[in-house]
mmJSON file of the N, C-alpha and C atoms, coordinates in Angstrom:
{"data_MODEL":{"atom_site":{
"group_PDB":["ATOM","ATOM","ATOM","ATOM","ATOM","ATOM","ATOM","ATOM","ATOM","ATOM","ATOM","ATOM","ATOM","ATOM","ATOM","ATOM","ATOM","ATOM","ATOM","ATOM","ATOM","ATOM","ATOM","ATOM","ATOM","ATOM","ATOM","ATOM","ATOM","ATOM","ATOM","ATOM","ATOM","ATOM","ATOM","ATOM","ATOM","ATOM","ATOM","ATOM","ATOM","ATOM","ATOM","ATOM","ATOM","ATOM","ATOM","ATOM","ATOM","ATOM","ATOM","ATOM","ATOM","ATOM","ATOM","ATOM","ATOM","ATOM","ATOM","ATOM","ATOM","ATOM","ATOM","ATOM","ATOM","ATOM","ATOM","ATOM","ATOM","ATOM","ATOM","ATOM","ATOM","ATOM","ATOM","ATOM","ATOM","ATOM","ATOM","ATOM","ATOM","ATOM","ATOM","ATOM","ATOM","ATOM","ATOM","ATOM","ATOM","ATOM","ATOM","ATOM","ATOM","ATOM","ATOM","ATOM","ATOM","ATOM","ATOM","ATOM","ATOM","ATOM","ATOM","ATOM","ATOM","ATOM","ATOM","ATOM","ATOM","ATOM","ATOM","ATOM","ATOM","ATOM","ATOM","ATOM","ATOM","ATOM","ATOM","ATOM","ATOM","ATOM","ATOM","ATOM","ATOM","ATOM","ATOM","ATOM","ATOM","ATOM","ATOM","ATOM","ATOM","ATOM","ATOM","ATOM","ATOM","ATOM","ATOM","ATOM","ATOM","ATOM","ATOM","ATOM","ATOM","ATOM","ATOM","ATOM","ATOM","ATOM","ATOM","ATOM","ATOM","ATOM","ATOM","ATOM","ATOM","ATOM","ATOM","ATOM","ATOM","ATOM","ATOM","ATOM","ATOM","ATOM","ATOM","ATOM","ATOM","ATOM","ATOM","ATOM","ATOM","ATOM","ATOM","ATOM","ATOM","ATOM","ATOM","ATOM","ATOM","ATOM","ATOM","ATOM","ATOM","ATOM","ATOM","ATOM","ATOM","ATOM","ATOM","ATOM","ATOM","ATOM","ATOM","ATOM","ATOM","ATOM","ATOM","ATOM","ATOM","ATOM","ATOM","ATOM","ATOM","ATOM","ATOM","ATOM","ATOM","ATOM","ATOM","ATOM","ATOM","ATOM","ATOM","ATOM","ATOM","ATOM","ATOM","ATOM","ATOM","ATOM","ATOM","ATOM","ATOM","ATOM","ATOM","ATOM","ATOM","ATOM","ATOM","ATOM","ATOM","ATOM","ATOM","ATOM","ATOM","ATOM","ATOM","ATOM","ATOM","ATOM","ATOM"],
"id":[1,2,3,4,5,6,7,8,9,10,11,12,13,14,15,16,17,18,19,20,21,22,23,24,25,26,27,28,29,30,31,32,33,34,35,36,37,38,39,40,41,42,43,44,45,46,47,48,49,50,51,52,53,54,55,56,57,58,59,60,61,62,63,64,65,66,67,68,69,70,71,72,73,74,75,76,77,78,79,80,81,82,83,84,85,86,87,88,89,90,91,92,93,94,95,96,97,98,99,100,101,102,103,104,105,106,107,108,109,110,111,112,113,114,115,116,117,118,119,120,121,122,123,124,125,126,127,128,129,130,131,132,133,134,135,136,137,138,139,140,141,142,143,144,145,146,147,148,149,150,151,152,153,154,155,156,157,158,159,160,161,162,163,164,165,166,167,168,169,170,171,172,173,174,175,176,177,178,179,180,181,182,183,184,185,186,187,188,189,190,191,192,193,194,195,196,197,198,199,200,201,202,203,204,205,206,207,208,209,210,211,212,213,214,215,216,217,218,219,220,221,222,223,224,225,226,227,228,229,230,231,232,233,234,235,236,237,238,239,240,241,242,243],
"type_symbol":["N","C","C","N","C","C","N","C","C","N","C","C","N","C","C","N","C","C","N","C","C","N","C","C","N","C","C","N","C","C","N","C","C","N","C","C","N","C","C","N","C","C","N","C","C","N","C","C","N","C","C","N","C","C","N","C","C","N","C","C","N","C","C","N","C","C","N","C","C","N","C","C","N","C","C","N","C","C","N","C","C","N","C","C","N","C","C","N","C","C","N","C","C","N","C","C","N","C","C","N","C","C","N","C","C","N","C","C","N","C","C","N","C","C","N","C","C","N","C","C","N","C","C","N","C","C","N","C","C","N","C","C","N","C","C","N","C","C","N","C","C","N","C","C","N","C","C","N","C","C","N","C","C","N","C","C","N","C","C","N","C","C","N","C","C","N","C","C","N","C","C","N","C","C","N","C","C","N","C","C","N","C","C","N","C","C","N","C","C","N","C","C","N","C","C","N","C","C","N","C","C","N","C","C","N","C","C","N","C","C","N","C","C","N","C","C","N","C","C","N","C","C","N","C","C","N","C","C","N","C","C","N","C","C","N","C","C","N","C","C","N","C","C"],
"label_atom_id":["N","CA","C","N","CA","C","N","CA","C","N","CA","C","N","CA","C","N","CA","C","N","CA","C","N","CA","C","N","CA","C","N","CA","C","N","CA","C","N","CA","C","N","CA","C","N","CA","C","N","CA","C","N","CA","C","N","CA","C","N","CA","C","N","CA","C","N","CA","C","N","CA","C","N","CA","C","N","CA","C","N","CA","C","N","CA","C","N","CA","C","N","CA","C","N","CA","C","N","CA","C","N","CA","C","N","CA","C","N","CA","C","N","CA","C","N","CA","C","N","CA","C","N","CA","C","N","CA","C","N","CA","C","N","CA","C","N","CA","C","N","CA","C","N","CA","C","N","CA","C","N","CA","C","N","CA","C","N","CA","C","N","CA","C","N","CA","C","N","CA","C","N","CA","C","N","CA","C","N","CA","C","N","CA","C","N","CA","C","N","CA","C","N","CA","C","N","CA","C","N","CA","C","N","CA","C","N","CA","C","N","CA","C","N","CA","C","N","CA","C","N","CA","C","N","CA","C","N","CA","C","N","CA","C","N","CA","C","N","CA","C","N","CA","C","N","CA","C","N","CA","C","N","CA","C","N","CA","C","N","CA","C","N","CA","C","N","CA","C","N","CA","C","N","CA","C","N","CA","C","N","CA","C"],
"label_alt_id":[null,null,null,null,null,null,null,null,null,null,null,null,null,null,null,null,null,null,null,null,null,null,null,null,null,null,null,null,null,null,null,null,null,null,null,null,null,null,null,null,null,null,null,null,null,null,null,null,null,null,null,null,null,null,null,null,null,null,null,null,null,null,null,null,null,null,null,null,null,null,null,null,null,null,null,null,null,null,null,null,null,null,null,null,null,null,null,null,null,null,null,null,null,null,null,null,null,null,null,null,null,null,null,null,null,null,null,null,null,null,null,null,null,null,null,null,null,null,null,null,null,null,null,null,null,null,null,null,null,null,null,null,null,null,null,null,null,null,null,null,null,null,null,null,null,null,null,null,null,null,null,null,null,null,null,null,null,null,null,null,null,null,null,null,null,null,null,null,null,null,null,null,null,null,null,null,null,null,null,null,null,null,null,null,null,null,null,null,null,null,null,null,null,null,null,null,null,null,null,null,null,null,null,null,null,null,null,null,null,null,null,null,null,null,null,null,null,null,null,null,null,null,null,null,null,null,null,null,null,null,null,null,null,null,null,null,null,null,null,null,null,null,null],
"label_comp_id":["THR","THR","THR","LEU","LEU","LEU","SER","SER","SER","GLN","GLN","GLN","SER","SER","SER","LEU","LEU","LEU","MET","MET","MET","LEU","LEU","LEU","ALA","ALA","ALA","VAL","VAL","VAL","GLY","GLY","GLY","ALA","ALA","ALA","ALA","ALA","ALA","TYR","TYR","TYR","TYR","TYR","TYR","LEU","LEU","LEU","THR","THR","THR","PHE","PHE","PHE","THR","THR","THR","GLY","GLY","GLY","VAL","VAL","VAL","PRO","PRO","PRO","GLY","GLY","GLY","THR","THR","THR","ALA","ALA","ALA","THR","THR","THR","TYR","TYR","TYR","TYR","TYR","TYR","ALA","ALA","ALA","LEU","LEU","LEU","ILE","ILE","ILE","MET","MET","MET","THR","THR","THR","VAL","VAL","VAL","TYR","TYR","TYR","THR","THR","THR","TRP","TRP","TRP","ILE","ILE","ILE","ALA","ALA","ALA","LYS","LYS","LYS","GLY","GLY","GLY","ALA","ALA","ALA","TRP","TRP","TRP","PHE","PHE","PHE","SER","SER","SER","LEU","LEU","LEU","GLY","GLY","GLY","TYR","TYR","TYR","PRO","PRO","PRO","TYR","TYR","TYR","SER","SER","SER","PHE","PHE","PHE","ILE","ILE","ILE","VAL","VAL","VAL","VAL","VAL","VAL","PRO","PRO","PRO","VAL","VAL","VAL","TRP","TRP","TRP","ILE","ILE","ILE","PRO","PRO","PRO","SER","SER","SER","ALA","ALA","ALA","ILE","ILE","ILE","LEU","LEU","LEU","MET","MET","MET","ASP","ASP","ASP","LEU","LEU","LEU","ALA","ALA","ALA","TYR","TYR","TYR","TRP","TRP","TRP","ALA","ALA","ALA","THR","THR","THR","LYS","LYS","LYS","ARG","ARG","ARG","ASN","ASN","ASN","LYS","LYS","LYS","HIS","HIS","HIS","MET","MET","MET","LEU","LEU","LEU","ILE","ILE","ILE","LEU","LEU","LEU"],
"label_asym_id":["A","A","A","A","A","A","A","A","A","A","A","A","A","A","A","A","A","A","A","A","A","A","A","A","A","A","A","A","A","A","A","A","A","A","A","A","A","A","A","A","A","A","A","A","A","A","A","A","A","A","A","A","A","A","A","A","A","A","A","A","A","A","A","A","A","A","A","A","A","A","A","A","A","A","A","A","A","A","A","A","A","A","A","A","A","A","A","A","A","A","A","A","A","A","A","A","A","A","A","A","A","A","A","A","A","A","A","A","A","A","A","A","A","A","A","A","A","A","A","A","A","A","A","A","A","A","A","A","A","A","A","A","A","A","A","A","A","A","A","A","A","A","A","A","A","A","A","A","A","A","A","A","A","A","A","A","A","A","A","A","A","A","A","A","A","A","A","A","A","A","A","A","A","A","A","A","A","A","A","A","A","A","A","A","A","A","A","A","A","A","A","A","A","A","A","A","A","A","A","A","A","A","A","A","A","A","A","A","A","A","A","A","A","A","A","A","A","A","A","A","A","A","A","A","A","A","A","A","A","A","A","A","A","A","A","A","A","A","A","A","A","A","A"],
"label_entity_id":["1","1","1","1","1","1","1","1","1","1","1","1","1","1","1","1","1","1","1","1","1","1","1","1","1","1","1","1","1","1","1","1","1","1","1","1","1","1","1","1","1","1","1","1","1","1","1","1","1","1","1","1","1","1","1","1","1","1","1","1","1","1","1","1","1","1","1","1","1","1","1","1","1","1","1","1","1","1","1","1","1","1","1","1","1","1","1","1","1","1","1","1","1","1","1","1","1","1","1","1","1","1","1","1","1","1","1","1","1","1","1","1","1","1","1","1","1","1","1","1","1","1","1","1","1","1","1","1","1","1","1","1","1","1","1","1","1","1","1","1","1","1","1","1","1","1","1","1","1","1","1","1","1","1","1","1","1","1","1","1","1","1","1","1","1","1","1","1","1","1","1","1","1","1","1","1","1","1","1","1","1","1","1","1","1","1","1","1","1","1","1","1","1","1","1","1","1","1","1","1","1","1","1","1","1","1","1","1","1","1","1","1","1","1","1","1","1","1","1","1","1","1","1","1","1","1","1","1","1","1","1","1","1","1","1","1","1","1","1","1","1","1","1"],
"label_seq_id":[1,1,1,2,2,2,3,3,3,4,4,4,5,5,5,6,6,6,7,7,7,8,8,8,9,9,9,10,10,10,11,11,11,12,12,12,13,13,13,14,14,14,15,15,15,16,16,16,17,17,17,18,18,18,19,19,19,20,20,20,21,21,21,22,22,22,23,23,23,24,24,24,25,25,25,26,26,26,27,27,27,28,28,28,29,29,29,30,30,30,31,31,31,32,32,32,33,33,33,34,34,34,35,35,35,36,36,36,37,37,37,38,38,38,39,39,39,40,40,40,41,41,41,42,42,42,43,43,43,44,44,44,45,45,45,46,46,46,47,47,47,48,48,48,49,49,49,50,50,50,51,51,51,52,52,52,53,53,53,54,54,54,55,55,55,56,56,56,57,57,57,58,58,58,59,59,59,60,60,60,61,61,61,62,62,62,63,63,63,64,64,64,65,65,65,66,66,66,67,67,67,68,68,68,69,69,69,70,70,70,71,71,71,72,72,72,73,73,73,74,74,74,75,75,75,76,76,76,77,77,77,78,78,78,79,79,79,80,80,80,81,81,81],
"pdbx_PDB_ins_code":[null,null,null,null,null,null,null,null,null,null,null,null,null,null,null,null,null,null,null,null,null,null,null,null,null,null,null,null,null,null,null,null,null,null,null,null,null,null,null,null,null,null,null,null,null,null,null,null,null,null,null,null,null,null,null,null,null,null,null,null,null,null,null,null,null,null,null,null,null,null,null,null,null,null,null,null,null,null,null,null,null,null,null,null,null,null,null,null,null,null,null,null,null,null,null,null,null,null,null,null,null,null,null,null,null,null,null,null,null,null,null,null,null,null,null,null,null,null,null,null,null,null,null,null,null,null,null,null,null,null,null,null,null,null,null,null,null,null,null,null,null,null,null,null,null,null,null,null,null,null,null,null,null,null,null,null,null,null,null,null,null,null,null,null,null,null,null,null,null,null,null,null,null,null,null,null,null,null,null,null,null,null,null,null,null,null,null,null,null,null,null,null,null,null,null,null,null,null,null,null,null,null,null,null,null,null,null,null,null,null,null,null,null,null,null,null,null,null,null,null,null,null,null,null,null,null,null,null,null,null,null,null,null,null,null,null,null,null,null,null,null,null,null],
"Cartn_x":[0.835,0.0,0.874,0.226,0.943,1.556,0.815,1.307,2.577,2.582,3.762,4.952,4.671,5.748,6.327,5.443,5.888,6.776,6.368,7.158,8.468,8.473,9.722,10.706,10.203,11.06,11.498,10.546,10.868,11.827,11.536,12.387,13.799,13.906,15.224,16.01,15.348,16.016,16.421,15.514,15.769,16.951,16.951,18.018,19.353,19.368,20.61,21.152,20.235,20.648,21.364,20.84,21.384,22.47,22.539,23.541,24.498,24.036,24.879,25.082,24.28,24.39,23.21,23.422,22.291,21.741,22.537,22.109,20.933,20.728,19.669,18.461,18.415,17.324,15.978,15.943,14.68,14.178,15.087,14.722,14.185,14.845,14.406,13.036,12.794,11.486,10.395,10.692,9.722,9.401,10.428,10.209,9.331,9.638,8.861,7.418,7.209,5.843,5.053,5.665,4.992,4.694,5.676,5.443,4.313,4.235,3.172,1.807,1.684,0.404,0.034,1.017,0.758,0.345,1.076,0.77,-0.608,-0.933,-2.255,-3.348,-3.123,-4.105,-4.294,-3.19,-3.277,-4.064,-3.765,-4.495,-5.98,-6.283,-7.678,-8.405,-7.723,-8.362,-8.595,-7.825,-8.034,-9.209,-9.804,-11.0,-10.781,-9.561,-9.332,-9.98,-10.525,-11.17,-10.155,-10.65,-9.768,-9.037,-9.703,-9.069,-7.858,-7.919,-6.8,-5.622,-5.926,-4.889,-4.22,-4.988,-4.425,-3.304,-3.488,-2.422,-1.298,-0.05,1.024,1.44,0.478,0.795,1.315,1.126,1.531,2.993,3.665,5.073,5.93,5.748,6.531,6.284,5.048,4.756,5.544,5.587,6.326,7.817,8.339,9.759,10.075,9.181,9.396,9.41,8.498,8.502,9.819,10.323,11.577,12.739,12.774,13.844,13.796,12.583,12.448,12.964,12.669,13.139,14.663,15.28,16.735,17.424,16.813,17.41,17.391,16.348,16.225,16.82,17.257,17.812,19.083,19.917,21.157,20.969,20.152,19.994,18.504,17.979,16.542,16.094,17.001,16.634,16.377,16.776,16.549,15.062,14.241,12.802,12.209,12.809,12.323,12.445,13.52,13.736,12.748],
"Cartn_y":[-1.192,0.0,1.248,2.378,3.659,3.964,3.65,3.933,3.138,1.854,1.027,1.478,1.865,2.369,3.657,4.506,5.758,5.471,4.53,4.221,3.542,2.758,2.153,3.248,4.233,5.342,6.201,6.552,7.383,6.646,5.385,4.588,4.444,4.155,3.988,5.302,6.392,7.701,8.108,7.891,8.246,7.446,6.149,5.291,5.655,5.878,6.245,7.575,8.493,9.807,9.698,8.85,8.782,7.736,6.727,5.68,5.546,5.839,5.674,4.232,3.322,1.906,1.521,1.341,1.062,-0.353,-1.302,-2.698,-2.982,-2.169,-2.434,-1.52,-0.788,0.154,-0.556,-1.727,-2.457,-2.926,-3.424,-3.834,-2.648,-1.506,-0.317,0.134,0.027,0.394,-0.494,-1.766,-2.664,-2.185,-1.788,-1.256,-0.012,0.89,2.119,1.829,0.763,0.391,-0.017,-0.794,-1.2,0.021,0.921,2.152,2.968,2.931,3.657,3.118,1.786,1.179,1.626,1.64,2.06,3.526,4.37,5.8,6.071,5.385,5.567,5.13,3.999,3.526,4.516,5.117,6.115,7.334,7.824,8.983,8.664,7.458,7.065,6.936,6.368,6.198,7.532,8.551,9.882,10.606,9.98,10.548,11.338,11.307,12.018,11.251,11.942,11.243,10.494,9.51,8.685,9.52,10.522,11.367,12.103,12.391,13.041,12.08,10.791,9.787,9.428,9.512,9.186,10.158,11.426,12.413,12.076,12.046,11.536,12.456,12.944,13.759,12.904,11.59,10.689,10.288,10.683,10.317,10.829,12.09,12.514,11.64,11.158,10.275,8.982,8.416,7.178,7.398,8.528,8.822,9.045,9.708,9.91,8.587,7.659,6.344,5.644,5.781,5.144,5.74,7.056,7.705,7.306,7.182,6.751,5.329,4.474,3.085,3.016,3.715,3.64,4.332,5.372,6.061,5.177,4.353,3.518,2.132,1.808,0.478,0.254,1.28,1.161,1.568,2.584,3.123,3.262,2.343,2.333,3.583,4.25,5.438,6.651,6.565,7.678,7.899,6.888,7.007,8.088,8.302,9.332,10.717,10.934,12.222,12.394],
"Cartn_z":[0.0,0.0,0.0,-0.205,-0.229,1.133,2.196,3.542,3.84,3.456,3.712,2.873,1.628,0.772,1.343,1.854,2.466,3.667,4.507,5.694,5.331,4.238,3.785,3.394,2.648,2.212,3.396,4.266,5.43,6.363,6.625,7.51,6.976,5.676,5.067,5.096,4.732,4.726,6.143,7.095,8.491,9.037,8.749,9.256,8.637,7.314,6.643,7.154,7.454,7.947,9.289,10.167,11.522,11.717,10.832,11.025,9.86,8.647,7.474,7.073,7.614,7.282,6.397,5.085,4.199,4.306,4.774,4.777,5.69,6.696,7.661,7.465,6.35,6.115,6.003,5.374,5.232,6.59,7.415,8.772,9.559,9.389,10.1,9.615,8.307,7.761,8.347,8.59,9.223,10.633,11.38,12.727,12.665,11.724,11.587,11.189,10.4,10.023,11.257,12.138,13.378,14.239,14.365,15.121,14.503,13.168,12.462,12.846,12.882,13.29,14.702,15.593,16.976,17.025,16.288,16.286,15.698,14.593,13.982,14.949,15.622,16.596,17.729,18.168,19.237,18.779,17.57,17.04,16.911,16.391,16.18,17.512,18.517,19.827,20.523,20.156,20.722,20.079,19.066,18.465,17.194,16.658,15.404,14.255,13.253,12.137,11.274,10.536,9.716,8.665,8.113,7.095,7.671,8.97,9.646,9.766,9.945,10.142,8.819,7.718,6.409,6.047,6.382,6.182,7.17,6.711,7.584,8.736,9.489,10.662,11.811,11.727,12.788,12.655,11.565,11.4,12.563,13.016,14.191,15.419,15.595,16.725,16.604,15.407,15.191,15.42,14.951,15.133,16.613,17.342,18.775,19.528,19.149,19.787,19.519,18.293,17.945,18.731,18.827,19.586,21.058,21.596,22.992,23.166,22.174,22.243,22.236,21.277,21.165,22.339,22.88,24.029,25.267,25.394,26.589,26.395,25.179,24.942,25.761,25.847,26.623,28.076,28.295,29.643,29.951,30.728,31.023,31.769,32.464,33.227,32.334,31.061,30.134,29.891,30.139,29.915,30.804,31.959,32.884,32.255,31.487,30.837,29.708],
"occupancy":[1.0,1.0,1.0,1.0,1.0,1.0,1.0,1.0,1.0,1.0,1.0,1.0,1.0,1.0,1.0,1.0,1.0,1.0,1.0,1.0,1.0,1.0,1.0,1.0,1.0,1.0,1.0,1.0,1.0,1.0,1.0,1.0,1.0,1.0,1.0,1.0,1.0,1.0,1.0,1.0,1.0,1.0,1.0,1.0,1.0,1.0,1.0,1.0,1.0,1.0,1.0,1.0,1.0,1.0,1.0,1.0,1.0,1.0,1.0,1.0,1.0,1.0,1.0,1.0,1.0,1.0,1.0,1.0,1.0,1.0,1.0,1.0,1.0,1.0,1.0,1.0,1.0,1.0,1.0,1.0,1.0,1.0,1.0,1.0,1.0,1.0,1.0,1.0,1.0,1.0,1.0,1.0,1.0,1.0,1.0,1.0,1.0,1.0,1.0,1.0,1.0,1.0,1.0,1.0,1.0,1.0,1.0,1.0,1.0,1.0,1.0,1.0,1.0,1.0,1.0,1.0,1.0,1.0,1.0,1.0,1.0,1.0,1.0,1.0,1.0,1.0,1.0,1.0,1.0,1.0,1.0,1.0,1.0,1.0,1.0,1.0,1.0,1.0,1.0,1.0,1.0,1.0,1.0,1.0,1.0,1.0,1.0,1.0,1.0,1.0,1.0,1.0,1.0,1.0,1.0,1.0,1.0,1.0,1.0,1.0,1.0,1.0,1.0,1.0,1.0,1.0,1.0,1.0,1.0,1.0,1.0,1.0,1.0,1.0,1.0,1.0,1.0,1.0,1.0,1.0,1.0,1.0,1.0,1.0,1.0,1.0,1.0,1.0,1.0,1.0,1.0,1.0,1.0,1.0,1.0,1.0,1.0,1.0,1.0,1.0,1.0,1.0,1.0,1.0,1.0,1.0,1.0,1.0,1.0,1.0,1.0,1.0,1.0,1.0,1.0,1.0,1.0,1.0,1.0,1.0,1.0,1.0,1.0,1.0,1.0,1.0,1.0,1.0,1.0,1.0,1.0,1.0,1.0,1.0,1.0,1.0,1.0,1.0,1.0,1.0,1.0,1.0,1.0],
"B_iso_or_equiv":[0.0,0.0,0.0,0.0,0.0,0.0,0.0,0.0,0.0,0.0,0.0,0.0,0.0,0.0,0.0,0.0,0.0,0.0,0.0,0.0,0.0,0.0,0.0,0.0,0.0,0.0,0.0,0.0,0.0,0.0,0.0,0.0,0.0,0.0,0.0,0.0,0.0,0.0,0.0,0.0,0.0,0.0,0.0,0.0,0.0,0.0,0.0,0.0,0.0,0.0,0.0,0.0,0.0,0.0,0.0,0.0,0.0,0.0,0.0,0.0,0.0,0.0,0.0,0.0,0.0,0.0,0.0,0.0,0.0,0.0,0.0,0.0,0.0,0.0,0.0,0.0,0.0,0.0,0.0,0.0,0.0,0.0,0.0,0.0,0.0,0.0,0.0,0.0,0.0,0.0,0.0,0.0,0.0,0.0,0.0,0.0,0.0,0.0,0.0,0.0,0.0,0.0,0.0,0.0,0.0,0.0,0.0,0.0,0.0,0.0,0.0,0.0,0.0,0.0,0.0,0.0,0.0,0.0,0.0,0.0,0.0,0.0,0.0,0.0,0.0,0.0,0.0,0.0,0.0,0.0,0.0,0.0,0.0,0.0,0.0,0.0,0.0,0.0,0.0,0.0,0.0,0.0,0.0,0.0,0.0,0.0,0.0,0.0,0.0,0.0,0.0,0.0,0.0,0.0,0.0,0.0,0.0,0.0,0.0,0.0,0.0,0.0,0.0,0.0,0.0,0.0,0.0,0.0,0.0,0.0,0.0,0.0,0.0,0.0,0.0,0.0,0.0,0.0,0.0,0.0,0.0,0.0,0.0,0.0,0.0,0.0,0.0,0.0,0.0,0.0,0.0,0.0,0.0,0.0,0.0,0.0,0.0,0.0,0.0,0.0,0.0,0.0,0.0,0.0,0.0,0.0,0.0,0.0,0.0,0.0,0.0,0.0,0.0,0.0,0.0,0.0,0.0,0.0,0.0,0.0,0.0,0.0,0.0,0.0,0.0,0.0,0.0,0.0,0.0,0.0,0.0,0.0,0.0,0.0,0.0,0.0,0.0,0.0,0.0,0.0,0.0,0.0,0.0],
"pdbx_formal_charge":[null,null,null,null,null,null,null,null,null,null,null,null,null,null,null,null,null,null,null,null,null,null,null,null,null,null,null,null,null,null,null,null,null,null,null,null,null,null,null,null,null,null,null,null,null,null,null,null,null,null,null,null,null,null,null,null,null,null,null,null,null,null,null,null,null,null,null,null,null,null,null,null,null,null,null,null,null,null,null,null,null,null,null,null,null,null,null,null,null,null,null,null,null,null,null,null,null,null,null,null,null,null,null,null,null,null,null,null,null,null,null,null,null,null,null,null,null,null,null,null,null,null,null,null,null,null,null,null,null,null,null,null,null,null,null,null,null,null,null,null,null,null,null,null,null,null,null,null,null,null,null,null,null,null,null,null,null,null,null,null,null,null,null,null,null,null,null,null,null,null,null,null,null,null,null,null,null,null,null,null,null,null,null,null,null,null,null,null,null,null,null,null,null,null,null,null,null,null,null,null,null,null,null,null,null,null,null,null,null,null,null,null,null,null,null,null,null,null,null,null,null,null,null,null,null,null,null,null,null,null,null,null,null,null,null,null,null,null,null,null,null,null,null],
"auth_seq_id":[1,1,1,2,2,2,3,3,3,4,4,4,5,5,5,6,6,6,7,7,7,8,8,8,9,9,9,10,10,10,11,11,11,12,12,12,13,13,13,14,14,14,15,15,15,16,16,16,17,17,17,18,18,18,19,19,19,20,20,20,21,21,21,22,22,22,23,23,23,24,24,24,25,25,25,26,26,26,27,27,27,28,28,28,29,29,29,30,30,30,31,31,31,32,32,32,33,33,33,34,34,34,35,35,35,36,36,36,37,37,37,38,38,38,39,39,39,40,40,40,41,41,41,42,42,42,43,43,43,44,44,44,45,45,45,46,46,46,47,47,47,48,48,48,49,49,49,50,50,50,51,51,51,52,52,52,53,53,53,54,54,54,55,55,55,56,56,56,57,57,57,58,58,58,59,59,59,60,60,60,61,61,61,62,62,62,63,63,63,64,64,64,65,65,65,66,66,66,67,67,67,68,68,68,69,69,69,70,70,70,71,71,71,72,72,72,73,73,73,74,74,74,75,75,75,76,76,76,77,77,77,78,78,78,79,79,79,80,80,80,81,81,81],
"auth_comp_id":["THR","THR","THR","LEU","LEU","LEU","SER","SER","SER","GLN","GLN","GLN","SER","SER","SER","LEU","LEU","LEU","MET","MET","MET","LEU","LEU","LEU","ALA","ALA","ALA","VAL","VAL","VAL","GLY","GLY","GLY","ALA","ALA","ALA","ALA","ALA","ALA","TYR","TYR","TYR","TYR","TYR","TYR","LEU","LEU","LEU","THR","THR","THR","PHE","PHE","PHE","THR","THR","THR","GLY","GLY","GLY","VAL","VAL","VAL","PRO","PRO","PRO","GLY","GLY","GLY","THR","THR","THR","ALA","ALA","ALA","THR","THR","THR","TYR","TYR","TYR","TYR","TYR","TYR","ALA","ALA","ALA","LEU","LEU","LEU","ILE","ILE","ILE","MET","MET","MET","THR","THR","THR","VAL","VAL","VAL","TYR","TYR","TYR","THR","THR","THR","TRP","TRP","TRP","ILE","ILE","ILE","ALA","ALA","ALA","LYS","LYS","LYS","GLY","GLY","GLY","ALA","ALA","ALA","TRP","TRP","TRP","PHE","PHE","PHE","SER","SER","SER","LEU","LEU","LEU","GLY","GLY","GLY","TYR","TYR","TYR","PRO","PRO","PRO","TYR","TYR","TYR","SER","SER","SER","PHE","PHE","PHE","ILE","ILE","ILE","VAL","VAL","VAL","VAL","VAL","VAL","PRO","PRO","PRO","VAL","VAL","VAL","TRP","TRP","TRP","ILE","ILE","ILE","PRO","PRO","PRO","SER","SER","SER","ALA","ALA","ALA","ILE","ILE","ILE","LEU","LEU","LEU","MET","MET","MET","ASP","ASP","ASP","LEU","LEU","LEU","ALA","ALA","ALA","TYR","TYR","TYR","TRP","TRP","TRP","ALA","ALA","ALA","THR","THR","THR","LYS","LYS","LYS","ARG","ARG","ARG","ASN","ASN","ASN","LYS","LYS","LYS","HIS","HIS","HIS","MET","MET","MET","LEU","LEU","LEU","ILE","ILE","ILE","LEU","LEU","LEU"],
"auth_asym_id":["A","A","A","A","A","A","A","A","A","A","A","A","A","A","A","A","A","A","A","A","A","A","A","A","A","A","A","A","A","A","A","A","A","A","A","A","A","A","A","A","A","A","A","A","A","A","A","A","A","A","A","A","A","A","A","A","A","A","A","A","A","A","A","A","A","A","A","A","A","A","A","A","A","A","A","A","A","A","A","A","A","A","A","A","A","A","A","A","A","A","A","A","A","A","A","A","A","A","A","A","A","A","A","A","A","A","A","A","A","A","A","A","A","A","A","A","A","A","A","A","A","A","A","A","A","A","A","A","A","A","A","A","A","A","A","A","A","A","A","A","A","A","A","A","A","A","A","A","A","A","A","A","A","A","A","A","A","A","A","A","A","A","A","A","A","A","A","A","A","A","A","A","A","A","A","A","A","A","A","A","A","A","A","A","A","A","A","A","A","A","A","A","A","A","A","A","A","A","A","A","A","A","A","A","A","A","A","A","A","A","A","A","A","A","A","A","A","A","A","A","A","A","A","A","A","A","A","A","A","A","A","A","A","A","A","A","A","A","A","A","A","A","A"],
"auth_atom_id":["N","CA","C","N","CA","C","N","CA","C","N","CA","C","N","CA","C","N","CA","C","N","CA","C","N","CA","C","N","CA","C","N","CA","C","N","CA","C","N","CA","C","N","CA","C","N","CA","C","N","CA","C","N","CA","C","N","CA","C","N","CA","C","N","CA","C","N","CA","C","N","CA","C","N","CA","C","N","CA","C","N","CA","C","N","CA","C","N","CA","C","N","CA","C","N","CA","C","N","CA","C","N","CA","C","N","CA","C","N","CA","C","N","CA","C","N","CA","C","N","CA","C","N","CA","C","N","CA","C","N","CA","C","N","CA","C","N","CA","C","N","CA","C","N","CA","C","N","CA","C","N","CA","C","N","CA","C","N","CA","C","N","CA","C","N","CA","C","N","CA","C","N","CA","C","N","CA","C","N","CA","C","N","CA","C","N","CA","C","N","CA","C","N","CA","C","N","CA","C","N","CA","C","N","CA","C","N","CA","C","N","CA","C","N","CA","C","N","CA","C","N","CA","C","N","CA","C","N","CA","C","N","CA","C","N","CA","C","N","CA","C","N","CA","C","N","CA","C","N","CA","C","N","CA","C","N","CA","C","N","CA","C","N","CA","C","N","CA","C","N","CA","C","N","CA","C","N","CA","C","N","CA","C"],
"pdbx_PDB_model_num":[1,1,1,1,1,1,1,1,1,1,1,1,1,1,1,1,1,1,1,1,1,1,1,1,1,1,1,1,1,1,1,1,1,1,1,1,1,1,1,1,1,1,1,1,1,1,1,1,1,1,1,1,1,1,1,1,1,1,1,1,1,1,1,1,1,1,1,1,1,1,1,1,1,1,1,1,1,1,1,1,1,1,1,1,1,1,1,1,1,1,1,1,1,1,1,1,1,1,1,1,1,1,1,1,1,1,1,1,1,1,1,1,1,1,1,1,1,1,1,1,1,1,1,1,1,1,1,1,1,1,1,1,1,1,1,1,1,1,1,1,1,1,1,1,1,1,1,1,1,1,1,1,1,1,1,1,1,1,1,1,1,1,1,1,1,1,1,1,1,1,1,1,1,1,1,1,1,1,1,1,1,1,1,1,1,1,1,1,1,1,1,1,1,1,1,1,1,1,1,1,1,1,1,1,1,1,1,1,1,1,1,1,1,1,1,1,1,1,1,1,1,1,1,1,1,1,1,1,1,1,1,1,1,1,1,1,1,1,1,1,1,1,1]
}}}
């Protein structure tokens, strides 16, 4: 679908920007796709209409979840910050 293709592109570009390792871009895009499902579900549960969710306003939410994950992967206390 268009959404998955978008997340593949966003995930790959995002990963390459921050790591410079192209071999894991597809794996990273899969992670971002899962985060996207979570972010969309969160937006939908908050009562936003579906048309609002189709527009990729949830991408920052997915990226924030990812940053929180990687920040806490090494140091669990970072979640407090």
